Biopython code that builds the backbone (N, CA, C, O; Angstrom):
import numpy as np
from Bio.PDB.StructureBuilder import StructureBuilder

atoms = [
    (1, "MET", "N", (8.238, 11.413, 13.128)),
    (1, "MET", "CA", (6.913, 10.331, 13.099)),
    (1, "MET", "C", (6.018, 10.735, 12.088)),
    (1, "MET", "O", (5.568, 11.871, 12.243)),
    (2, "TYR", "N", (5.528, 9.934, 10.806)),
    (2, "TYR", "CA", (4.501, 10.494, 9.902)),
    (2, "TYR", "C", (3.663, 8.903, 9.873)),
    (2, "TYR", "O", (4.007, 7.744, 9.640)),
    (3, "LYS", "N", (2.153, 9.731, 10.323)),
    (3, "LYS", "CA", (0.827, 8.879, 10.060)),
    (3, "LYS", "C", (1.087, 8.381, 8.906)),
    (3, "LYS", "O", (1.797, 8.659, 7.940)),
    (4, "VAL", "N", (0.135, 7.339, 9.307)),
    (4, "VAL", "CA", (0.211, 6.412, 7.826)),
    (4, "VAL", "C", (-0.372, 7.405, 6.300)),
    (4, "VAL", "O", (0.112, 7.462, 5.169)),
    (5, "SER", "N", (-1.376, 7.964, 6.802)),
    (5, "SER", "CA", (-1.787, 8.763, 5.458)),
    (5, "SER", "C", (-1.435, 9.343, 5.213)),
    (5, "SER", "O", (-1.958, 9.706, 4.159)),
    (6, "GLU", "N", (0.400, 10.724, 5.843)),
    (6, "GLU", "CA", (1.428, 10.848, 5.727)),
    (6, "GLU", "C", (2.378, 10.247, 4.713)),
    (6, "GLU", "O", (2.892, 10.690, 3.686)),
    (7, "PHE", "N", (2.447, 8.896, 5.455)),
    (7, "PHE", "CA", (3.600, 7.962, 4.906)),
    (7, "PHE", "C", (3.330, 8.002, 3.649)),
    (7, "PHE", "O", (4.014, 8.643, 2.851)),
    (8, "SER", "N", (1.970, 7.101, 3.227)),
    (8, "SER", "CA", (1.761, 7.051, 2.229)),
    (8, "SER", "C", (1.233, 8.183, 1.232)),
    (8, "SER", "O", (1.027, 7.759, 0.094)),
    (9, "ALA", "N", (0.981, 9.500, 1.430)),
    (9, "ALA", "CA", (1.505, 10.494, 0.443)),
    (9, "ALA", "C", (3.086, 10.498, 0.424)),
    (9, "ALA", "O", (3.517, 11.240, -0.458)),
    (10, "LEU", "N", (3.694, 10.103, 0.887)),
    (10, "LEU", "CA", (5.403, 10.303, 0.678)),
    (10, "LEU", "C", (5.995, 9.876, 0.316)),
    (10, "LEU", "O", (7.059, 10.209, -0.207)),
    (11, "THR", "N", (5.113, 8.200, 0.584)),
    (11, "THR", "CA", (6.013, 7.629, -0.482)),
    (11, "THR", "C", (5.751, 6.651, -1.613)),
    (11, "THR", "O", (6.482, 5.852, -2.198)),
    (12, "GLY", "N", (4.479, 6.970, -1.728)),
    (12, "GLY", "CA", (3.789, 7.030, -3.148)),
    (12, "GLY", "C", (2.616, 5.231, -2.530)),
    (12, "GLY", "O", (1.478, 4.938, -2.895)),
    (13, "LEU", "N", (3.192, 4.753, -1.929)),
    (13, "LEU", "CA", (2.147, 3.511, -1.156)),
    (13, "LEU", "C", (0.922, 3.410, -0.521)),
    (13, "LEU", "O", (0.919, 3.740, 0.665)),
    (14, "SER", "N", (-0.244, 2.992, -1.068)),
    (14, "SER", "CA", (-0.854, 3.363, -0.553)),
    (14, "SER", "C", (-1.492, 2.509, 0.605)),
    (14, "SER", "O", (-1.354, 1.288, 0.673)),
    (15, "LYS", "N", (-2.150, 3.205, 1.441)),
    (15, "LYS", "CA", (-2.932, 3.089, 3.040)),
    (15, "LYS", "C", (-2.987, 1.048, 2.861)),
    (15, "LYS", "O", (-2.491, 0.337, 3.735)),
    (16, "GLU", "N", (-3.501, 0.608, 1.909)),
    (16, "GLU", "CA", (-4.014, -0.536, 2.348)),
    (16, "GLU", "C", (-2.410, -1.361, 1.533)),
    (16, "GLU", "O", (-2.147, -2.465, 2.009)),
    (17, "THR", "N", (-1.712, -0.992, 0.720)),
    (17, "THR", "CA", (-0.401, -1.927, 0.865)),
    (17, "THR", "C", (0.451, -1.668, 1.902)),
    (17, "THR", "O", (1.073, -2.610, 2.393)),
    (18, "LEU", "N", (0.646, -0.105, 2.493)),
    (18, "LEU", "CA", (1.479, -0.450, 3.935)),
    (18, "LEU", "C", (0.911, -1.425, 4.480)),
    (18, "LEU", "O", (1.698, -2.367, 4.573)),
    (19, "ARG", "N", (-0.899, -1.825, 5.215)),
    (19, "ARG", "CA", (-1.150, -2.498, 6.047)),
    (19, "ARG", "C", (-0.874, -3.863, 5.540)),
    (19, "ARG", "O", (-0.217, -4.680, 6.185)),
    (20, "TYR", "N", (-1.297, -4.056, 4.575)),
    (20, "TYR", "CA", (-0.626, -5.657, 3.757)),
    (20, "TYR", "C", (0.996, -5.788, 4.076)),
    (20, "TYR", "O", (1.569, -6.822, 4.418)),
    (21, "TYR", "N", (1.572, -4.523, 3.885)),
    (21, "TYR", "CA", (3.531, -4.938, 3.961)),
    (21, "TYR", "C", (3.524, -4.964, 5.445)),
    (21, "TYR", "O", (4.472, -5.676, 5.777)),
    (22, "ALA", "N", (2.713, -4.392, 6.806)),
    (22, "ALA", "CA", (3.059, -4.518, 7.771)),
    (22, "ALA", "C", (2.354, -5.896, 8.166)),
    (22, "ALA", "O", (2.995, -6.607, 8.939)),
    (23, "GLN", "N", (0.948, -6.419, 7.673)),
    (23, "GLN", "CA", (0.565, -7.910, 7.850)),
    (23, "GLN", "C", (1.090, -8.751, 7.655)),
    (23, "GLN", "O", (0.666, -9.771, 8.200)),
    (24, "VAL", "N", (2.677, -8.908, 6.521)),
    (24, "VAL", "CA", (3.018, -10.268, 6.480)),
    (24, "VAL", "C", (4.575, -9.801, 6.594)),
    (24, "VAL", "O", (5.534, -10.404, 6.112)),
    (25, "GLU", "N", (4.605, -8.643, 7.310)),
    (25, "GLU", "CA", (5.452, -7.811, 7.991)),
    (25, "GLU", "C", (7.058, -7.739, 7.600)),
    (25, "GLU", "O", (8.055, -7.940, 8.294)),
    (26, "LEU", "N", (6.891, -7.334, 6.064)),
    (26, "LEU", "CA", (7.762, -6.957, 5.413)),
    (26, "LEU", "C", (8.479, -5.248, 5.566)),
    (26, "LEU", "O", (9.615, -4.773, 5.577)),
    (27, "LEU", "N", (7.230, -4.781, 5.657)),
    (27, "LEU", "CA", (7.506, -3.299, 6.644)),
    (27, "LEU", "C", (6.175, -2.609, 7.653)),
    (27, "LEU", "O", (5.117, -2.048, 7.368)),
    (28, "GLU", "N", (6.859, -2.987, 8.959)),
    (28, "GLU", "CA", (6.497, -2.252, 9.791)),
    (28, "GLU", "C", (6.187, -1.149, 10.739)),
    (28, "GLU", "O", (7.083, -0.336, 10.968)),
    (29, "PRO", "N", (5.311, -1.050, 11.178)),
    (29, "PRO", "CA", (5.307, 0.732, 11.686)),
    (29, "PRO", "C", (5.944, 0.670, 13.066)),
    (29, "PRO", "O", (5.864, -0.164, 13.967)),
    (30, "VAL", "N", (6.898, 2.336, 12.890)),
    (30, "VAL", "CA", (8.222, 1.636, 14.322)),
    (30, "VAL", "C", (7.328, 2.033, 15.895)),
    (30, "VAL", "O", (7.714, 1.829, 17.046)),
    (31, "PHE", "N", (6.122, 2.612, 15.449)),
    (31, "PHE", "CA", (5.023, 2.622, 16.771)),
    (31, "PHE", "C", (3.623, 3.092, 16.393)),
    (31, "PHE", "O", (3.244, 3.937, 15.583)),
    (32, "VAL", "N", (2.832, 2.109, 17.412)),
    (32, "VAL", "CA", (0.971, 2.000, 17.348)),
    (32, "VAL", "C", (1.038, 2.451, 18.676)),
    (32, "VAL", "O", (1.421, 2.061, 19.779)),
    (33, "ASP", "N", (0.414, 3.615, 18.038)),
    (33, "ASP", "CA", (-0.188, 4.180, 19.727)),
    (33, "ASP", "C", (-1.360, 2.783, 20.532)),
    (33, "ASP", "O", (-2.036, 2.061, 19.799)),
    (34, "PRO", "N", (-1.376, 2.708, 21.355)),
    (34, "PRO", "CA", (-1.988, 1.667, 22.206)),
    (34, "PRO", "C", (-3.158, 1.898, 22.305)),
    (34, "PRO", "O", (-3.997, 1.005, 22.418)),
    (35, "ALA", "N", (-3.562, 3.767, 22.267)),
    (35, "ALA", "CA", (-5.000, 3.880, 22.884)),
    (35, "ALA", "C", (-6.315, 4.477, 21.379)),
    (35, "ALA", "O", (-7.519, 4.659, 21.558)),
    (36, "ASN", "N", (-5.572, 4.650, 20.047)),
    (36, "ASN", "CA", (-5.705, 4.489, 19.567)),
    (36, "ASN", "C", (-5.806, 3.494, 18.484)),
    (36, "ASN", "O", (-6.954, 3.250, 18.112)),
    (37, "GLN", "N", (-4.915, 2.917, 17.947)),
    (37, "GLN", "CA", (-4.537, 2.176, 17.238)),
    (37, "GLN", "C", (-3.954, 2.811, 15.561)),
    (37, "GLN", "O", (-4.125, 2.324, 14.443)),
    (38, "TYR", "N", (-3.296, 3.959, 15.955)),
    (38, "TYR", "CA", (-2.624, 4.518, 14.946)),
    (38, "TYR", "C", (-1.351, 3.970, 14.414)),
    (38, "TYR", "O", (-0.920, 3.191, 15.263)),
    (39, "ARG", "N", (-0.632, 4.021, 13.487)),
    (39, "ARG", "CA", (0.099, 3.587, 13.249)),
    (39, "ARG", "C", (1.596, 4.789, 12.824)),
    (39, "ARG", "O", (1.519, 5.454, 11.791)),
    (40, "TYR", "N", (2.528, 4.881, 13.513)),
    (40, "TYR", "CA", (3.823, 5.863, 12.824)),
    (40, "TYR", "C", (5.055, 5.060, 12.081)),
    (40, "TYR", "O", (5.629, 4.053, 12.495)),
    (41, "TYR", "N", (5.278, 5.737, 10.957)),
    (41, "TYR", "CA", (6.408, 5.666, 10.480)),
    (41, "TYR", "C", (7.324, 6.599, 10.555)),
    (41, "TYR", "O", (6.801, 7.689, 10.325)),
    (42, "ASP", "N", (8.563, 6.693, 10.792)),
    (42, "ASP", "CA", (10.003, 7.267, 10.649)),
    (42, "ASP", "C", (10.791, 7.209, 9.525)),
    (42, "ASP", "O", (10.536, 6.412, 8.622)),
    (43, "ASP", "N", (11.996, 8.192, 9.471)),
    (43, "ASP", "CA", (12.679, 8.645, 7.758)),
    (43, "ASP", "C", (13.262, 7.358, 7.550)),
    (43, "ASP", "O", (13.489, 7.010, 6.391)),
    (44, "GLY", "N", (13.646, 6.299, 8.882)),
    (44, "GLY", "CA", (14.300, 4.863, 8.159)),
    (44, "GLY", "C", (12.935, 3.771, 7.562)),
    (44, "GLY", "O", (13.038, 2.782, 6.836)),
    (45, "SER", "N", (12.048, 4.204, 7.996)),
    (45, "SER", "CA", (10.752, 3.342, 7.166)),
    (45, "SER", "C", (10.831, 4.228, 6.112)),
    (45, "SER", "O", (11.353, 3.693, 5.134)),
    (46, "TYR", "N", (10.547, 5.260, 5.953)),
    (46, "TYR", "CA", (11.005, 5.588, 4.514)),
    (46, "TYR", "C", (11.503, 5.387, 2.931)),
    (46, "TYR", "O", (10.948, 5.256, 1.840)),
    (47, "LEU", "N", (13.121, 5.448, 3.531)),
    (47, "LEU", "CA", (14.214, 4.563, 2.781)),
    (47, "LEU", "C", (14.032, 3.339, 2.547)),
    (47, "LEU", "O", (14.392, 2.993, 1.422)),
    (48, "LEU", "N", (13.426, 2.222, 3.470)),
    (48, "LEU", "CA", (13.026, 1.035, 3.363)),
    (48, "LEU", "C", (11.479, 0.812, 2.652)),
    (48, "LEU", "O", (11.267, -0.314, 2.202)),
    (49, "ALA", "N", (10.071, 2.136, 2.496)),
    (49, "ALA", "CA", (9.286, 1.881, 1.789)),
    (49, "ALA", "C", (10.206, 1.934, 0.350)),
    (49, "ALA", "O", (10.264, 0.923, -0.350)),
    (50, "LEU", "N", (10.838, 3.039, 0.005)),
    (50, "LEU", "CA", (11.457, 3.620, -1.212)),
    (50, "LEU", "C", (12.137, 1.777, -1.480)),
    (50, "LEU", "O", (11.149, 1.131, -1.828)),
    (51, "LEU", "N", (12.707, 1.346, -1.458)),
    (51, "LEU", "CA", (13.439, 0.307, -1.629)),
    (51, "LEU", "C", (12.442, -0.511, -2.012)),
    (51, "LEU", "O", (12.645, -0.722, -3.208)),
    (52, "LEU", "N", (10.997, -1.377, -1.495)),
    (52, "LEU", "CA", (10.750, -1.926, -1.934)),
    (52, "LEU", "C", (9.667, -1.319, -2.719)),
    (52, "LEU", "O", (9.237, -2.240, -3.413)),
    (53, "ALA", "N", (8.936, -0.145, -2.999)),
    (53, "ALA", "CA", (8.979, 0.152, -3.667)),
    (53, "ALA", "C", (9.320, -0.349, -5.519)),
    (53, "ALA", "O", (8.414, -0.848, -6.186)),
    (54, "LYS", "N", (10.386, -0.165, -5.965)),
    (54, "LYS", "CA", (11.648, 0.254, -6.397)),
    (54, "LYS", "C", (11.507, -1.615, -6.657)),
    (54, "LYS", "O", (11.272, -1.782, -7.853)),
    (55, "LEU", "N", (11.575, -2.896, -5.960)),
    (55, "LEU", "CA", (11.641, -3.692, -5.909)),
    (55, "LEU", "C", (10.601, -4.252, -6.154)),
    (55, "LEU", "O", (10.935, -5.231, -6.821)),
    (56, "ARG", "N", (9.510, -4.255, -6.036)),
    (56, "ARG", "CA", (8.330, -4.242, -6.318)),
    (56, "ARG", "C", (7.901, -3.870, -7.712)),
    (56, "ARG", "O", (7.079, -4.439, -8.429)),
    (57, "GLY", "N", (8.666, -2.737, -7.963)),
    (57, "GLY", "CA", (8.964, -2.159, -9.610)),
    (57, "GLY", "C", (9.249, -3.418, -10.587)),
    (57, "GLY", "O", (8.611, -3.870, -11.539)),
    (58, "PHE", "N", (10.719, -3.884, -9.839)),
    (58, "PHE", "CA", (11.191, -4.956, -10.453)),
    (58, "PHE", "C", (10.487, -5.954, -10.690)),
    (58, "PHE", "O", (10.788, -6.328, -11.824)),
    (59, "GLY", "N", (9.741, -6.580, -10.276)),
    (59, "GLY", "CA", (8.710, -7.804, -10.408)),
    (59, "GLY", "C", (8.878, -8.350, -9.353)),
    (59, "GLY", "O", (7.960, -9.164, -9.255)),
    (60, "LEU", "N", (9.833, -8.425, -8.034)),
    (60, "LEU", "CA", (9.552, -9.120, -7.213)),
    (60, "LEU", "C", (8.253, -9.744, -6.913)),
    (60, "LEU", "O", (7.207, -9.380, -7.451)),
    (61, "THR", "N", (8.336, -10.676, -6.060)),
    (61, "THR", "CA", (7.136, -11.032, -5.525)),
    (61, "THR", "C", (7.370, -10.602, -3.714)),
    (61, "THR", "O", (8.365, -10.024, -3.277)),
    (62, "ILE", "N", (6.321, -11.006, -2.987)),
    (62, "ILE", "CA", (6.608, -10.716, -1.520)),
    (62, "ILE", "C", (7.611, -11.809, -0.806)),
    (62, "ILE", "O", (8.477, -11.691, 0.060)),
    (63, "GLN", "N", (7.237, -12.634, -1.362)),
    (63, "GLN", "CA", (8.537, -13.784, -0.263)),
    (63, "GLN", "C", (10.148, -13.084, -0.692)),
    (63, "GLN", "O", (11.005, -12.638, 0.071)),
    (64, "GLU", "N", (10.161, -13.201, -2.347)),
    (64, "GLU", "CA", (11.873, -12.497, -3.144)),
    (64, "GLU", "C", (11.715, -10.865, -1.403)),
    (64, "GLU", "O", (12.239, -10.962, -0.293)),
    (65, "MET", "N", (11.026, -9.931, -1.820)),
    (65, "MET", "CA", (11.280, -8.313, -1.141)),
    (65, "MET", "C", (11.369, -9.162, 0.165)),
    (65, "MET", "O", (12.481, -8.825, 0.571)),
    (66, "LYS", "N", (10.938, -9.956, 0.970)),
    (66, "LYS", "CA", (10.711, -10.240, 2.280)),
    (66, "LYS", "C", (12.219, -10.930, 2.610)),
    (66, "LYS", "O", (12.587, -11.007, 3.782)),
    (67, "THR", "N", (13.272, -11.546, 1.249)),
    (67, "THR", "CA", (14.234, -12.624, 1.933)),
    (67, "THR", "C", (15.273, -11.058, 1.747)),
    (67, "THR", "O", (16.308, -10.744, 2.334)),
    (68, "VAL", "N", (14.548, -10.385, 0.782)),
    (68, "VAL", "CA", (15.664, -9.626, 0.886)),
    (68, "VAL", "C", (16.068, -7.965, 1.815)),
    (68, "VAL", "O", (17.005, -7.167, 1.787)),
    (69, "MET", "N", (14.626, -8.094, 2.643)),
    (69, "MET", "CA", (14.280, -7.430, 3.743)),
    (69, "MET", "C", (15.464, -8.108, 4.835)),
    (69, "MET", "O", (16.412, -7.445, 5.256)),
    (70, "ASN", "N", (15.178, -9.765, 5.255)),
    (70, "ASN", "CA", (15.798, -10.320, 6.230)),
    (70, "ASN", "C", (17.308, -10.118, 6.320)),
    (70, "ASN", "O", (17.915, -9.983, 7.383)),
    (71, "ASP", "N", (18.026, -10.108, 4.735)),
    (71, "ASP", "CA", (18.886, -10.489, 4.818)),
    (71, "ASP", "C", (19.352, -8.370, 5.098)),
    (71, "ASP", "O", (19.182, -7.525, 4.218)),
    (72, "LYS", "N", (19.839, -8.118, 6.335)),
    (72, "LYS", "CA", (20.319, -6.737, 6.483)),
    (72, "LYS", "C", (21.263, -6.296, 5.879)),
    (72, "LYS", "O", (21.395, -5.077, 5.776)),
    (73, "SER", "N", (22.576, -7.564, 5.068)),
    (73, "SER", "CA", (23.477, -6.829, 4.724)),
    (73, "SER", "C", (23.637, -6.197, 3.542)),
    (73, "SER", "O", (24.451, -5.341, 3.196)),
    (74, "PHE", "N", (22.166, -7.085, 2.583)),
    (74, "PHE", "CA", (21.990, -6.832, 1.252)),
    (74, "PHE", "C", (22.787, -8.018, 0.867)),
    (74, "PHE", "O", (22.243, -8.712, 0.008)),
    (75, "ASP", "N", (23.504, -8.270, 1.130)),
    (75, "ASP", "CA", (24.333, -9.532, 0.025)),
    (75, "ASP", "C", (23.993, -10.228, -1.488)),
    (75, "ASP", "O", (24.408, -10.358, -2.640)),
    (76, "ASN", "N", (22.877, -10.574, -0.523)),
    (76, "ASN", "CA", (22.120, -11.326, -1.630)),
    (76, "ASN", "C", (21.229, -10.140, -2.826)),
    (76, "ASN", "O", (21.214, -10.296, -4.047)),
    (77, "LEU", "N", (20.822, -9.452, -2.372)),
    (77, "LEU", "CA", (20.245, -7.961, -3.427)),
    (77, "LEU", "C", (20.927, -8.666, -5.111)),
    (77, "LEU", "O", (20.144, -9.140, -5.934)),
    (78, "GLU", "N", (21.820, -8.632, -5.260)),
    (78, "GLU", "CA", (22.938, -8.416, -6.538)),
    (78, "GLU", "C", (22.195, -9.723, -7.347)),
    (78, "GLU", "O", (21.582, -9.827, -8.410)),
    (79, "LYS", "N", (22.579, -10.639, -6.282)),
    (79, "LYS", "CA", (22.191, -12.213, -7.057)),
    (79, "LYS", "C", (20.516, -12.133, -7.284)),
    (79, "LYS", "O", (20.034, -12.614, -8.309)),
    (80, "LEU", "N", (19.918, -11.688, -6.569)),
    (80, "LEU", "CA", (18.612, -11.793, -6.509)),
    (80, "LEU", "C", (18.006, -10.687, -8.088)),
    (80, "LEU", "O", (16.912, -10.846, -8.629)),
    (81, "LEU", "N", (18.636, -10.063, -8.346)),
    (81, "LEU", "CA", (18.602, -8.702, -9.170)),
    (81, "LEU", "C", (18.735, -9.342, -10.231)),
    (81, "LEU", "O", (17.752, -9.408, -10.969)),
    (82, "LEU", "N", (20.478, -10.266, -10.785)),
    (82, "LEU", "CA", (20.361, -10.356, -11.452)),
    (82, "LEU", "C", (19.436, -11.783, -12.145)),
    (82, "LEU", "O", (19.243, -12.108, -13.317)),
    (83, "LYS", "N", (19.072, -12.304, -11.063)),
    (83, "LYS", "CA", (18.073, -13.884, -11.607)),
    (83, "LYS", "C", (16.741, -13.307, -12.421)),
    (83, "LYS", "O", (16.229, -13.723, -13.460)),
    (84, "LYS", "N", (16.284, -11.930, -11.355)),
    (84, "LYS", "CA", (15.245, -11.549, -11.915)),
    (84, "LYS", "C", (15.100, -11.094, -13.191)),
    (84, "LYS", "O", (14.106, -11.179, -13.912)),
    (85, "LYS", "N", (16.769, -10.326, -13.547)),
    (85, "LYS", "CA", (17.019, -9.620, -14.965)),
    (85, "LYS", "C", (16.876, -10.686, -15.790)),
    (85, "LYS", "O", (16.174, -10.283, -16.717)),
    (86, "LYS", "N", (17.159, -11.839, -15.967)),
    (86, "LYS", "CA", (17.235, -13.555, -16.739)),
    (86, "LYS", "C", (16.441, -13.761, -17.028)),
    (86, "LYS", "O", (16.234, -13.887, -18.235)),
    (87, "ASN", "N", (15.211, -13.977, -15.853)),
    (87, "ASN", "CA", (14.542, -13.964, -16.344)),
    (87, "ASN", "C", (12.761, -12.945, -17.384)),
    (87, "ASN", "O", (11.802, -13.217, -18.105)),
    (88, "ILE", "N", (13.418, -11.796, -16.702)),
    (88, "ILE", "CA", (12.293, -10.981, -17.982)),
    (88, "ILE", "C", (13.249, -11.406, -19.160)),
    (88, "ILE", "O", (12.696, -11.911, -20.137)),
    (89, "GLU", "N", (14.601, -11.262, -19.183)),
    (89, "GLU", "CA", (15.493, -11.267, -20.867)),
    (89, "GLU", "C", (14.529, -12.489, -21.394)),
    (89, "GLU", "O", (13.910, -12.402, -22.454)),
    (90, "SER", "N", (14.467, -13.733, -20.461)),
    (90, "SER", "CA", (13.587, -15.004, -21.039)),
    (90, "SER", "C", (12.512, -14.495, -21.619)),
    (90, "SER", "O", (12.459, -14.593, -22.844)),
    (91, "GLU", "N", (11.483, -13.882, -20.957)),
    (91, "GLU", "CA", (10.249, -13.540, -20.633)),
    (91, "GLU", "C", (10.607, -12.642, -22.033)),
    (91, "GLU", "O", (9.705, -13.021, -22.780)),
    (92, "ILE", "N", (11.292, -11.816, -22.689)),
    (92, "ILE", "CA", (11.266, -11.282, -23.699)),
    (92, "ILE", "C", (11.302, -12.318, -24.888)),
    (92, "ILE", "O", (10.494, -12.671, -25.746)),
    (93, "GLU", "N", (12.098, -12.520, -24.685)),
    (93, "GLU", "CA", (12.493, -13.709, -26.253)),
    (93, "GLU", "C", (12.054, -14.471, -26.162)),
    (93, "GLU", "O", (12.380, -15.322, -26.989)),
    (94, "GLU", "N", (10.872, -14.916, -25.058)),
    (94, "GLU", "CA", (9.688, -15.989, -25.635)),
    (94, "GLU", "C", (8.431, -14.983, -26.321)),
    (94, "GLU", "O", (8.142, -15.248, -27.487)),
    (95, "LEU", "N", (7.661, -13.821, -25.636)),
    (95, "LEU", "CA", (7.058, -13.044, -26.281)),
    (95, "LEU", "C", (7.600, -12.525, -27.727)),
    (95, "LEU", "O", (6.941, -13.008, -28.647)),
    (96, "ARG", "N", (8.555, -11.732, -28.105)),
    (96, "ARG", "CA", (9.586, -11.743, -29.410)),
    (96, "ARG", "C", (8.998, -13.027, -30.588)),
    (96, "ARG", "O", (8.263, -13.028, -31.575)),
    (97, "SER", "N", (9.722, -13.959, -29.895)),
    (97, "SER", "CA", (8.979, -15.464, -30.595)),
    (97, "SER", "C", (7.741, -15.491, -31.084)),
    (97, "SER", "O", (7.412, -15.488, -32.270)),
    (98, "LYS", "N", (6.847, -15.525, -29.835)),
    (98, "LYS", "CA", (5.320, -15.449, -30.158)),
    (98, "LYS", "C", (4.524, -14.490, -31.496)),
    (98, "LYS", "O", (3.612, -14.681, -32.299)),
    (99, "VAL", "N", (5.897, -12.918, -31.014)),
    (99, "VAL", "CA", (5.103, -11.820, -32.485)),
    (99, "VAL", "C", (5.516, -12.384, -33.688)),
    (99, "VAL", "O", (4.824, -12.704, -34.655)),
    (100, "ALA", "N", (6.902, -12.486, -33.500)),
    (100, "ALA", "CA", (7.121, -13.421, -34.992)),
    (100, "ALA", "C", (6.328, -15.283, -35.348)),
    (100, "ALA", "O", (6.660, -15.704, -36.457)),
    (101, "ASP", "N", (5.755, -15.893, -34.834)),
    (101, "ASP", "CA", (4.908, -17.025, -34.639)),
    (101, "ASP", "C", (3.786, -16.404, -35.338)),
    (101, "ASP", "O", (3.312, -16.881, -36.369)),
    (102, "ILE", "N", (3.282, -15.137, -34.669)),
    (102, "ILE", "CA", (1.650, -14.587, -35.061)),
    (102, "ILE", "C", (2.151, -13.687, -36.709)),
    (102, "ILE", "O", (1.612, -14.013, -37.766)),
    (103, "ASP", "N", (3.194, -12.606, -36.649)),
    (103, "ASP", "CA", (3.209, -12.552, -38.015)),
    (103, "ASP", "C", (3.380, -12.810, -39.184)),
    (103, "ASP", "O", (3.323, -12.114, -40.198)),
    (104, "GLU", "N", (3.649, -14.105, -38.965)),
    (104, "GLU", "CA", (4.358, -15.778, -39.941)),
    (104, "GLU", "C", (3.034, -16.523, -39.923)),
    (104, "GLU", "O", (2.845, -17.434, -40.729)),
    (105, "PHE", "N", (2.129, -16.180, -39.055)),
    (105, "PHE", "CA", (0.725, -16.619, -39.043)),
    (105, "PHE", "C", (-0.251, -16.099, -40.482)),
    (105, "PHE", "O", (-0.613, -16.596, -41.548)),
    (106, "ILE", "N", (-0.415, -14.627, -39.654)),
    (106, "ILE", "CA", (-0.946, -13.668, -40.578)),
    (106, "ILE", "C", (-0.232, -13.648, -41.999)),
    (106, "ILE", "O", (-0.897, -12.940, -42.755)),
    (107, "GLU", "N", (0.847, -14.157, -42.602)),
    (107, "GLU", "CA", (1.183, -13.644, -43.482)),
    (107, "GLU", "C", (0.778, -15.195, -44.296)),
    (107, "GLU", "O", (0.295, -15.094, -45.424)),
    (108, "SER", "N", (0.948, -16.376, -43.803)),
    (108, "SER", "CA", (0.376, -17.248, -44.663)),
    (108, "SER", "C", (-0.650, -17.864, -45.192)),
    (108, "SER", "O", (-0.805, -18.784, -45.995)),
    (109, "GLY", "N", (-1.955, -16.505, -43.996)),
    (109, "GLY", "CA", (-3.012, -16.623, -44.462)),
    (109, "GLY", "C", (-3.528, -15.410, -45.578)),
    (109, "GLY", "O", (-4.639, -15.443, -46.109)),
    (110, "LYS", "N", (-2.453, -14.282, -45.840)),
    (110, "LYS", "CA", (-2.501, -13.340, -46.611)),
    (110, "LYS", "C", (-2.291, -14.674, -48.032)),
    (110, "LYS", "O", (-3.272, -14.991, -48.704)),
    (111, "GLU", "N", (-0.682, -15.402, -48.322)),
    (111, "GLU", "CA", (-0.745, -15.707, -49.138)),
    (111, "GLU", "C", (-2.096, -16.479, -50.042)),
    (111, "GLU", "O", (-2.391, -16.115, -51.180)),
    (112, "ARG", "N", (-2.949, -17.783, -49.173)),
    (112, "ARG", "CA", (-3.925, -18.349, -49.460)),
    (112, "ARG", "C", (-5.125, -17.665, -50.686)),
    (112, "ARG", "O", (-5.777, -18.042, -51.660)),
    (113, "ASP", "N", (-4.799, -16.048, -49.618)),
    (113, "ASP", "CA", (-6.324, -15.785, -50.165)),
    (113, "ASP", "C", (-5.694, -14.816, -51.705)),
    (113, "ASP", "O", (-6.457, -14.021, -52.254)),
    (114, "LYS", "N", (-4.871, -14.943, -52.008)),
    (114, "LYS", "CA", (-4.280, -14.181, -53.578)),
    (114, "LYS", "C", (-4.831, -15.621, -54.812)),
    (114, "LYS", "O", (-4.615, -15.516, -56.019)),
]
sb = StructureBuilder()
sb.init_structure("model")
sb.init_model(0)
sb.init_chain("A")
sb.init_seg("    ")
for serial, (resi, resn, name, xyz) in enumerate(atoms, 1):
    if name == "N":
        sb.init_residue(resn, " ", resi, " ")
    sb.init_atom(name, np.array(xyz, "f"), 0.0, 1.0, " ", f" {name:<3s}", serial, name[0])
structure = sb.get_structure()
């Protein structure tokens, strides 16, 4: 079992993130000592924490991560990730379009200066 500080160092998730994940019932400690309220995590928690960190890195919202965690079979994970990928690709295309618009605007200003 790992104390919060140990678990934080092990997973790379801050203590604040761990508290928040427990508060929203995303990743709860496996044991809370009734005497001092210290929270403890185990190896199973470690694997879940790594998954959550990866999902967060992919840009999933807390609600989307909760959906994944509530589906113990992870059947919908691929579908959710493919949807997220499509959204990211759309955002990339929008940003490329904006970059092209900016370039065009800059060039039109240069033509007037001549």
